[in-house]
N, C-alpha and C positions, 0 to 999 in steps of 0.2 A: 496750041501750047499755052499752058498756064504760066503766068508770070508770078514770081515770088515777090511779094511786096516787102520792101525793106522799111524799117521803122522810119516814117517820114518826120521831118523836123517840124516843130510847132513853135509858134510865137504867141505869147500871152500879151494881149493888148488891153489896157485899162484907160478909160476916159477919166482924166483928172481935172479938167477945166470945162466950164460951161460953154455950150455952143451959142449962147445968146450973144448977139452982136457980131457973129462971124459971117463970112461970105456964104452964100447959098450953096455953092459947090463944095465948100468945106463941110457944111452940115451933111450934104448928101454922101460925102466920103466917109464921115463918121458913121452914118447909118449903114453904109455899104460894108463897113468893118464889123457890123453887128452890135454896135454900142448904142444904148438907149438913154442912159442917165449917168450922172457922175458916180464914179467908183464901180461902174458896171464893167465886167471883164469878159473878154472873148478869146477863145483859143483857136488860132487860125493856122493854116498850112503856110510854111515858109516858101513863098513863091515870089518871083520878081514883081508881079502885079500887086501883091499884098504889101511888099516892102515899099513900093512907090506910093501906095495909099498912105502908109504910115509916115513916110517922109513928108508928104503934102500937109498932114495935120499934126506934125511932130510937136507943135506948141500946145496941143490939146490932150495928147495921149502920153502914156508911159508904156514902154514895151520891155519884155523880158524874154530871154531865150534866143 
């Protein structure tokens, strides 16, 4: 059976603060979100895992959606 894919929700995440001086695991989380440099934006699926990552580094990122 073929499943009909419903339009999945997306979250737009932007790195707004430098990762210099932050904890190593927070840097890894930012990289895991697909962010490389300040003002870099990534469009991600809205899943509990992604929301947890955003919450962990909320002081570094801005999210919309």
